[in-house]
Structures are given as C-alpha cells and as structure tokens.
C-alpha positions in Angstrom: 2.5 -16.9 -7.7 -1.6 -17.4 -8.8 -4.0 -15.4 -6.7 -1.7 -13.7 -4.7 -1.4 -10.0 -4.0 1.8 -7.8 -3.8 0.4 -4.3 -2.1 2.4 -1.7 -2.3 1.3 0.8 -0.3 1.7 4.7 -0.2 5.2 4.9 -2.2 4.5 8.0 -3.2 7.7 11.3 -3.2 5.9 13.6 -0.6 5.7 10.4 2.2 9.3 9.4 1.2 11.7 12.0 -0.1 13.6 13.4 2.4 13.1 17.0 1.3 9.0 16.7 2.2 8.0 17.6 4.9 6.1 14.6 5.5 7.9 12.3 4.9 8.8 9.5 6.8 12.1 9.6 8.8 14.5 6.9 6.4 11.8 5.2 4.2 14.2 6.6 1.5 16.7 3.8 2.2 14.7 1.2 1.6 14.4 2.9 -2.3 16.2 0.3 -4.2 13.7 -2.5 -2.1 11.2 -1.2 -2.4 11.6 -1.3 -6.6 13.8 -4.7 -6.1 10.1 -5.9 -3.9 8.0 -5.5 -6.6 10.4 -6.6 -9.5 10.6 -9.8 -7.2 7.0 -10.5 -7.5 6.3 -9.3 -10.7 8.7 -12.0 -12.2 7.3 -13.8 -10.0 3.6 -14.1 -11.5 1.9 -11.7 -8.9 -0.9 -8.9 -9.0 1.2 -6.0 -8.3 -1.5 -3.6 -6.0 -1.7 -0.6 -3.4 -2.5 2.1 -2.5 -1.4 6.7 -3.4 -3.2 9.2 -1.0 -4.9 11.5 -3.6 -6.1 14.5 -1.0 -7.5 17.0 -2.0 -6.9 19.5 1.3 -5.3 18.5 4.5 -5.5 15.0 6.1 -7.2 14.7 9.8 -8.6 12.3 11.8 -9.9 14.6 14.4 -9.5 13.9 18.1 -6.0 11.9 17.0 -2.4 13.1 18.0 -3.6 13.6 13.2 -5.6 15.4 13.6 -3.5 18.6 12.1 -1.2 16.8 9.2 1.1 18.7 6.8 -0.2 19.0 4.1 0.3 15.9 0.6 0.1 14.1 -1.9 -2.5 16.7 -3.8 -4.5 15.0 -6.5 -2.2 16.1 -9.4 1.3 17.3 -7.6 4.7 15.7 -8.0 4.1 15.5 -4.2 1.7 12.8 -4.8 3.6 10.7 -7.7 5.1 7.7 -7.0 9.3 7.3 -5.9 11.3 6.4 -9.3 11.5 2.9 -7.9 7.8 2.2 -7.9 6.4 3.7 -10.9 6.0 0.9 -14.0 2.7 0.6 -16.2 -0.4 1.8 -13.7 -3.5 2.3 -13.3 -5.3 4.5 -11.1 -8.5 4.0 -9.7 -10.7 6.5 -8.3 -11.8 6.3 -4.7 -15.2 6.8 -5.4 -17.8 4.2 -6.3 -17.4 2.5 -10.6 -20.2 0.4 -12.4 -19.3 -3.1 -12.4 -19.1 -2.5 -16.1 -16.4 -0.7 -16.1 -14.6 -2.3 -12.7 -14.8 -5.7 -15.2 -12.6 -3.3 -18.1 -10.3 -3.3 -15.0 -10.0 -6.4 -14.4 -9.0 -7.3 -18.0 -6.7 -4.7 -17.9 -5.0 -6.5 -14.5 -4.9 -10.0 -16.3 -2.8 -8.1 -18.7 -0.5 -6.6 -16.7 -0.7 -3.5 -15.5 -0.4 -2.8 -12.4 -3.5 -0.9 -10.1 -3.1 1.7 -7.3 -6.4 2.6 -5.9 -7.1 6.4 -3.9 -7.5 7.4 -0.6 -7.9 10.4 1.7 -7.6 8.5 4.3 -5.4 6.4 6.4 -7.1 3.2 6.0 -7.9 1.1 2.1 -10.9 0.4 3.4 -12.5 3.4 2.3 -12.1 3.1 -1.6 -15.4 1.3 -2.9 -13.7 -1.0 -5.4 -11.1 -2.8 -3.7 -13.3 -5.7 -2.5 -15.1 -5.8 -6.3 -11.9 -6.2 -7.4 -10.0 -9.1 -4.7 -13.4 -11.5 -5.3 -13.3 -11.6 -9.2 -9.7 -12.4 -8.9 -10.0 -14.9 -5.5 -7.2 -13.9 -4.1 -5.7 -15.8 -0.9 -2.7 -14.1 0.0 -1.3 -10.4 -0.1 2.4 -9.4 1.0 2.6 -6.0 2.4 5.4 -3.5 1.2 5.7 0.4 2.1 5.2 2.8 4.7 3.8 3.4 7.7 3.7 -0.3 9.3 2.1 0.8 11.9 -0.2 3.2 10.3 -1.5 2.6 7.1 0.0 -0.6 6.5 -2.1 -1.8 10.1 -4.8 -0.5 8.8 -5.0 -2.5 4.9 -3.7 -6.2 7.2 -7.2 -5.6 9.5 -9.4 -4.9 6.0 -7.9 -7.5 4.2 -7.9 -10.0 6.8 -11.8 -9.5 7.1 -12.2 -10.2 3.4 -10.7 -14.0 4.7 -7.0 -13.0 2.8 -4.0 -14.2 4.7 -1.6 -11.3 4.9 2.0 -11.1 5.1 4.4 -8.2 5.9 7.4 -8.3 3.7 9.9 -7.8 6.0 12.4 -6.1 4.2 10.8 -4.0 2.5 8.6 -1.9 5.1 9.1 0.6 7.5 7.2 2.6 9.6 8.0 5.2 12.5 7.5 5.4 16.6 4.9 7.0 18.2 4.6 7.8 21.8 1.7 4.7 22.3 2.2 4.1 19.1 5.7 1.3 17.6 6.7 -0.1 14.8 6.8 -3.2 16.4 4.2 -3.0 18.3 1.9 -3.6 15.5 4.3 -5.7 14.2 3.8 -7.8 17.3 -0.4 -7.5 17.4 -0.5 -8.1 13.4 1.7 -11.8 14.2 -0.4 -12.7 17.5 -4.0 -12.6 15.2 -2.2 -14.5 12.1 0.0 -12.0 10.1 2.6 -14.0 8.9 7.0 -13.1 8.1 7.7 -13.3 4.7 11.9 -12.6 3.8 12.2 -12.6 -0.2 13.9 -15.6 -1.4 17.9 -15.1 -2.4 18.4 -11.7 -0.8 17.2 -9.3 -4.0 19.3 -11.6 -6.3 
C-alpha cells in the first residue's frame, strides 16, 4: 500500500465515549472496529494519519446548527486524548504553520513508522497548513477514511483531499455519522459517491 494513507478522523474520548455530553450517538460501539481498521492498514504498509480536535475554547460555527457546541476536546485534557483502540506511537502536529526544516523532520519520523495526527480547531482539516506539504512529499495517491462524523468532518476532509488530486475511499465498517435535519449520514455518503468517492470493505472482515 505504497502512497496510501488511512485517515483517522477525530476518534477522541470526548467525541466517542458515551460518558461525554458531546459524544456521537452509538460511536463507542465502533471502538473495536476503529482499532482493527488501523491494524489492518498498518500491516498493509499504509501510512496512519488523521486529525484530532485541539480546542482552546468553545467551538462555534456562526449562523449554523453548530453555533453553540458544547465544550469538547480541550487541548491537554483527557477528553482530547484518543480512545484506547486508536492510540499508538503518535506524533501530533499543531495547526501553526511549521517551517520546512521542521516538516522534513516530521517526514523522517513518518517514514520510520510514526503515526501522525494533525490538530485542528475547526471542522475542516484544511485549516491545518502542514497537511498539504506532508502529502505532497510522500506522493500520496489514495486516502481511506475512518472515524466520525461521516456527514461533517469526514465529508469536509473528503472534499479537501479531492482538491489535492487524491482518490478518496470510505471504510464502510469504520465510519459513523449523526443524522441532522437536511443533513443525514446517508445523504452525505451518496453525495461523496456522486463526486467520485468509493466504498471500501476490509478484506476478511478483520480476521
């Protein structure tokens, strides 16, 4: 799986665990599948990357249903940490713009087997300016999405990577959305498929 990335979206305690007020309904039931998906792609030699929310206050999207989101994933708290099944040897990259020399050090560690997660304070991973450089240098051609929410952060990421010329896939067993008025998970999946995204089912069903 050379030039391929598994992109793990926001599998963090505050977003997944049912004890959190911000938890995606039912997402905790996929915790084991999230971990097995990472293991599958890791064994295949894919790069393991993704995003984590790293907020310093309340997240708000003015004029939308997300204008007054509950406090979640505050940087440095236990709620911001990744759930146990998706933890590993991880390098976190902030959303501050890194110098090229610094990014090259990150690239070296990625090639040595480190997983890398890009911090974000919005629903769009495009707000982290370091992603594009890393993907360009690694000559990434395909990206496989797992995590949450299918119809929010995954859909935004899907659009972003398509613009970079990268072919996107949704890992069917390892994505979870939340149905909102006029924005359901099914509708989001269908829209992504219409614009070229493919559905991927893991071989041997995690055996």
